[in-house]
N, CA, C and O atoms as a GROMACS GRO file, in nm:
protein
  292
    1MET      N    1   8.257  15.003  11.167
    1MET     CA    2   8.344  14.983  11.048
    1MET      C    3   8.339  14.831  11.001
    1MET      O    4   8.341  14.739  11.083
    2SER      N    5   8.334  14.812  10.877
    2SER     CA    6   8.334  14.688  10.820
    2SER      C    7   8.464  14.588  10.840
    2SER      O    8   8.576  14.637  10.835
    3THR      N    9   8.450  14.476  10.859
    3THR     CA   10   8.577  14.378  10.874
    3THR      C   11   8.622  14.339  10.745
    3THR      O   12   8.717  14.261  10.739
    4THR      N   13   8.556  14.389  10.619
    4THR     CA   14   8.605  14.342  10.506
    4THR      C   15   8.740  14.374  10.451
    4THR      O   16   8.812  14.296  10.389
    5PRO      N   17   8.767  14.503  10.482
    5PRO     CA   18   8.925  14.544  10.470
    5PRO      C   19   9.002  14.452  10.516
    5PRO      O   20   9.083  14.397  10.440
    6TRP      N   21   8.991  14.414  10.657
    6TRP     CA   22   9.080  14.331  10.723
    6TRP      C   23   9.084  14.180  10.652
    6TRP      O   24   9.189  14.118  10.641
    7GLY      N   25   8.963  14.131  10.608
    7GLY     CA   26   8.948  14.014  10.542
    7GLY      C   27   9.045  14.009  10.413
    7GLY      O   28   9.108  13.909  10.377
    8ILE      N   29   9.045  14.138  10.350
    8ILE     CA   30   9.112  14.138  10.222
    8ILE      C   31   9.266  14.132  10.243
    8ILE      O   32   9.339  14.074  10.163
    9GLU      N   33   9.310  14.192  10.352
    9GLU     CA   34   9.453  14.201  10.380
    9GLU      C   35   9.489  14.051  10.420
    9GLU      O   36   9.594  14.004  10.377
   10LEU      N   37   9.405  13.975  10.502
   10LEU     CA   38   9.440  13.851  10.559
   10LEU      C   39   9.454  13.757  10.432
   10LEU      O   40   9.542  13.671  10.422
   11PHE      N   41   9.354  13.783  10.332
   11PHE     CA   42   9.361  13.701  10.213
   11PHE      C   43   9.488  13.731  10.127
   11PHE      O   44   9.543  13.636  10.071
   12LYS      N   45   9.528  13.832  10.116
   12LYS     CA   46   9.654  13.888  10.051
   12LYS      C   47   9.777  13.814  10.126
   12LYS      O   48   9.873  13.771  10.061
   13GLU      N   49   9.768  13.802  10.260
   13GLU     CA   50   9.860  13.734  10.322
   13GLU      C   51   9.859  13.582  10.327
   13GLU      O   52   9.935  13.519  10.400
   14ASN      N   53   9.769  13.524  10.245
   14ASN     CA   54   9.728  13.388  10.229
   14ASN      C   55   9.685  13.320  10.361
   14ASN      O   56   9.706  13.201  10.386
   15LYS      N   57   9.627  13.400  10.437
   15LYS     CA   58   9.566  13.349  10.565
   15LYS      C   59   9.422  13.333  10.535
   15LYS      O   60   9.340  13.412  10.584
   16ILE      N   61   9.385  13.238  10.459
   16ILE     CA   62   9.262  13.201  10.412
   16ILE      C   63   9.152  13.168  10.518
   16ILE      O   64   9.040  13.215  10.502
   17GLU      N   65   9.176  13.099  10.613
   17GLU     CA   66   9.077  13.062  10.703
   17GLU      C   67   9.055  13.202  10.787
   17GLU      O   68   8.941  13.241  10.812
   18GLN      N   69   9.155  13.264  10.824
   18GLN     CA   70   9.113  13.389  10.892
   18GLN      C   71   9.037  13.511  10.805
   18GLN      O   72   8.958  13.592  10.854
   19ALA      N   73   9.074  13.506  10.687
   19ALA     CA   74   8.991  13.599  10.591
   19ALA      C   75   8.839  13.540  10.617
   19ALA      O   76   8.750  13.608  10.667
   20ILE      N   77   8.825  13.423  10.581
   20ILE     CA   78   8.692  13.375  10.595
   20ILE      C   79   8.612  13.410  10.712
   20ILE      O   80   8.490  13.431  10.705
   21ALA      N   81   8.678  13.416  10.818
   21ALA     CA   82   8.616  13.432  10.944
   21ALA      C   83   8.584  13.587  10.956
   21ALA      O   84   8.481  13.624  11.012
   22LYS      N   85   8.674  13.674  10.902
   22LYS     CA   86   8.637  13.832  10.895
   22LYS      C   87   8.524  13.843  10.813
   22LYS      O   88   8.431  13.914  10.849
   23TYR      N   89   8.520  13.772  10.688
   23TYR     CA   90   8.402  13.805  10.585
   23TYR      C   91   8.275  13.760  10.655
   23TYR      O   92   8.174  13.831  10.654
   24THR      N   93   8.281  13.635  10.722
   24THR     CA   94   8.160  13.597  10.803
   24THR      C   95   8.100  13.693  10.904
   24THR      O   96   7.981  13.717  10.926
   25ALA      N   97   8.209  13.744  10.961
   25ALA     CA   98   8.170  13.848  11.075
   25ALA      C   99   8.116  13.972  10.992
   25ALA      O  100   8.010  14.026  11.026
   26ALA      N  101   8.173  14.008  10.904
   26ALA     CA  102   8.104  14.122  10.815
   26ALA      C  103   7.973  14.090  10.774
   26ALA      O  104   7.887  14.177  10.788
   27ILE      N  105   7.940  13.973  10.721
   27ILE     CA  106   7.822  13.926  10.685
   27ILE      C  107   7.714  13.935  10.793
   27ILE      O  108   7.603  13.984  10.775
   28ARG      N  109   7.764  13.877  10.916
   28ARG     CA  110   7.681  13.883  11.039
   28ARG      C  111   7.636  14.038  11.070
   28ARG      O  112   7.520  14.070  11.095
   29ALA      N  113   7.732  14.118  11.065
   29ALA     CA  114   7.703  14.249  11.094
   29ALA      C  115   7.601  14.317  11.004
   29ALA      O  116   7.509  14.390  11.041
   30ASN      N  117   7.636  14.277  10.868
   30ASN     CA  118   7.546  14.341  10.766
   30ASN      C  119   7.506  14.233  10.675
   30ASN      O  120   7.587  14.208  10.586
   31PRO      N  121   7.401  14.166  10.678
   31PRO     CA  122   7.365  14.063  10.578
   31PRO      C  123   7.354  14.113  10.448
   31PRO      O  124   7.354  14.025  10.362
   32LYS      N  125   7.344  14.228  10.410
   32LYS     CA  126   7.324  14.295  10.283
   32LYS      C  127   7.467  14.316  10.215
   32LYS      O  128   7.474  14.352  10.097
   33ASN      N  129   7.568  14.294  10.284
   33ASN     CA  130   7.700  14.331  10.222
   33ASN      C  131   7.748  14.235  10.130
   33ASN      O  132   7.794  14.125  10.160
   34ALA      N  133   7.734  14.284  10.009
   34ALA     CA  134   7.767  14.195   9.886
   34ALA      C  135   7.896  14.176   9.887
   34ALA      O  136   7.935  14.062   9.859
   35SER      N  137   7.996  14.278   9.918
   35SER     CA  138   8.134  14.268   9.911
   35SER      C  139   8.178  14.144   9.987
   35SER      O  140   8.248  14.055   9.939
   36ALA      N  141   8.138  14.146  10.093
   36ALA     CA  142   8.160  14.038  10.202
   36ALA      C  143   8.132  13.890  10.164
   36ALA      O  144   8.206  13.798  10.199
   37TYR      N  145   8.017  13.874  10.088
   37TYR     CA  146   7.973  13.763  10.036
   37TYR      C  147   8.070  13.716   9.924
   37TYR      O  148   8.125  13.605   9.928
   38ARG      N  149   8.088  13.805   9.825
   38ARG     CA  150   8.195  13.780   9.724
   38ARG      C  151   8.330  13.756   9.763
   38ARG      O  152   8.399  13.666   9.714
   39ASN      N  153   8.372  13.840   9.855
   39ASN     CA  154   8.506  13.799   9.895
   39ASN      C  155   8.520  13.672   9.978
   39ASN      O  156   8.623  13.606   9.964
   40ARG      N  157   8.425  13.634  10.062
   40ARG     CA  158   8.423  13.506  10.122
   40ARG      C  159   8.423  13.388  10.010
   40ARG      O  160   8.504  13.295  10.012
   41ALA      N  161   8.325  13.405   9.917
   41ALA     CA  162   8.326  13.297   9.819
   41ALA      C  163   8.468  13.284   9.744
   41ALA      O  164   8.511  13.171   9.720
   42ILE      N  165   8.535  13.387   9.709
   42ILE     CA  166   8.645  13.393   9.663
   42ILE      C  167   8.752  13.318   9.748
   42ILE      O  168   8.818  13.227   9.698
   43ALA      N  169   8.767  13.355   9.865
   43ALA     CA  170   8.836  13.274   9.984
   43ALA      C  171   8.815  13.144   9.982
   43ALA      O  172   8.913  13.071   9.972
   44TYR      N  173   8.700  13.094   9.990
   44TYR     CA  174   8.663  12.962  10.001
   44TYR      C  175   8.713  12.880   9.869
   44TYR      O  176   8.765  12.769   9.881
   45HIS      N  177   8.693  12.941   9.746
   45HIS     CA  178   8.752  12.897   9.638
   45HIS      C  179   8.900  12.882   9.642
   45HIS      O  180   8.950  12.776   9.606
   46ALA      N  181   8.973  12.979   9.684
   46ALA     CA  182   9.123  12.972   9.690
   46ALA      C  183   9.166  12.878   9.798
   46ALA      O  184   9.275  12.820   9.794
   47GLY      N  185   9.083  12.865   9.890
   47GLY     CA  186   9.118  12.748  10.014
   47GLY      C  187   9.104  12.593   9.949
   47GLY      O  188   9.182  12.501   9.977
   48ALA      N  189   8.984  12.582   9.852
   48ALA     CA  190   8.963  12.464   9.795
   48ALA      C  191   9.073  12.434   9.699
   48ALA      O  192   9.125  12.323   9.689
   49ASP      N  193   9.110  12.547   9.623
   49ASP     CA  194   9.227  12.512   9.526
   49ASP      C  195   9.357  12.461   9.597
   49ASP      O  196   9.423  12.365   9.559
   50ALA      N  197   9.382  12.532   9.696
   50ALA     CA  198   9.502  12.484   9.784
   50ALA      C  199   9.497  12.336   9.835
   50ALA      O  200   9.592  12.257   9.839
   51ASP      N  201   9.378  12.315   9.870
   51ASP     CA  202   9.372  12.187   9.911
   51ASP      C  203   9.372  12.070   9.803
   51ASP      O  204   9.413  11.957   9.829
   52ILE      N  205   9.324  12.108   9.687
   52ILE     CA  206   9.336  12.031   9.582
   52ILE      C  207   9.475  12.021   9.548
   52ILE      O  208   9.525  11.909   9.536
   53ALA      N  209   9.541  12.120   9.531
   53ALA     CA  210   9.687  12.126   9.505
   53ALA      C  211   9.765  12.043   9.592
   53ALA      O  212   9.854  11.973   9.542
   54MET      N  213   9.741  12.041   9.739
   54MET     CA  214   9.824  11.973   9.828
   54MET      C  215   9.782  11.815   9.811
   54MET      O  216   9.865  11.726   9.829
   55ALA      N  217   9.661  11.791   9.778
   55ALA     CA  218   9.602  11.652   9.752
   55ALA      C  219   9.688  11.578   9.631
   55ALA      O  220   9.738  11.466   9.633
   56LYS      N  221   9.688  11.671   9.531
   56LYS     CA  222   9.767  11.623   9.400
   56LYS      C  223   9.912  11.612   9.429
   56LYS      O  224   9.973  11.520   9.375
   57ASN      N  225   9.973  11.693   9.507
   57ASN     CA  226  10.108  11.685   9.540
   57ASN      C  227  10.133  11.548   9.618
   57ASN      O  228  10.223  11.472   9.582
   58GLN      N  229  10.052  11.518   9.724
   58GLN     CA  230  10.051  11.415   9.793
   58GLN      C  231  10.037  11.297   9.695
   58GLN      O  232  10.117  11.204   9.705
   59ASP      N  233   9.944  11.295   9.605
   59ASP     CA  234   9.933  11.176   9.533
   59ASP      C  235  10.060  11.145   9.438
   59ASP      O  236  10.095  11.030   9.411
   60GLU      N  237  10.111  11.238   9.401
   60GLU     CA  238  10.239  11.254   9.314
   60GLU      C  239  10.356  11.181   9.403
   60GLU      O  240  10.423  11.087   9.361
   61LYS      N  241  10.370  11.240   9.527
   61LYS     CA  242  10.465  11.174   9.633
   61LYS      C  243  10.456  11.027   9.632
   61LYS      O  244  10.554  10.958   9.607
   62ILE      N  245  10.329  10.972   9.661
   62ILE     CA  246  10.284  10.832   9.677
   62ILE      C  247  10.337  10.751   9.554
   62ILE      O  248  10.408  10.651   9.558
   63ARG      N  249  10.283  10.822   9.434
   63ARG     CA  250  10.335  10.746   9.306
   63ARG      C  251  10.476  10.733   9.285
   63ARG      O  252  10.534  10.634   9.241
   64ASP      N  253  10.526  10.844   9.321
   64ASP     CA  254  10.682  10.829   9.300
   64ASP      C  255  10.748  10.738   9.415
   64ASP      O  256  10.859  10.690   9.394
   65LYS      N  257  10.694  10.719   9.512
   65LYS     CA  258  10.752  10.619   9.627
   65LYS      C  259  10.728  10.464   9.570
   65LYS      O  260  10.807  10.371   9.585
   66MET      N  261  10.612  10.458   9.506
   66MET     CA  262  10.573  10.331   9.459
   66MET      C  263  10.646  10.286   9.334
   66MET      O  264  10.680  10.169   9.314
   67ARG      N  265  10.670  10.390   9.248
   67ARG     CA  266  10.760  10.368   9.123
   67ARG      C  267  10.913  10.322   9.176
   67ARG      O  268  10.977  10.232   9.123
   68LYS      N  269  10.953  10.391   9.277
   68LYS     CA  270  11.084  10.369   9.321
   68LYS      C  271  11.118  10.245   9.380
   68LYS      O  272  11.224  10.183   9.367
   69ALA      N  273  10.997  10.206   9.459
   69ALA     CA  274  11.008  10.053   9.514
   69ALA      C  275  11.008   9.943   9.402
   69ALA      O  276  11.079   9.843   9.406
   70ARG      N  277  10.915   9.975   9.296
   70ARG     CA  278  10.925   9.873   9.179
   70ARG      C  279  11.055   9.868   9.115
   70ARG      O  280  11.102   9.763   9.072
   71LEU      N  281  11.117   9.992   9.109
   71LEU     CA  282  11.241   9.986   9.038
   71LEU      C  283  11.367   9.915   9.122
   71LEU      O  284  11.468   9.864   9.073
   72GLU      N  285  11.338   9.925   9.244
   72GLU     CA  286  11.446   9.882   9.329
   72GLU      C  287  11.424   9.712   9.341
   72GLU      O  288  11.509   9.643   9.397
   73ARG      N  289  11.326   9.666   9.294
   73ARG     CA  290  11.320   9.520   9.294
   73ARG      C  291  11.407   9.442   9.233
   73ARG      O  292  11.394   9.319   9.239
   0.00000   0.00000   0.00000
């Protein structure tokens, strides 16, 4: 049985790294599994989007702290 369905369930639960691992296992088991490649690419992209969003959020927090410090002078 393919591990792709479990990868999909993990992805839906926002467990991106675990989903990627399942898709990778599915690819190792069947290198011609196009669905596993596609789903893994989507998961990688979703993970990158989450990382970018977190970085932007962190940048905004730093900017806010700097503005606050300037205003408190």
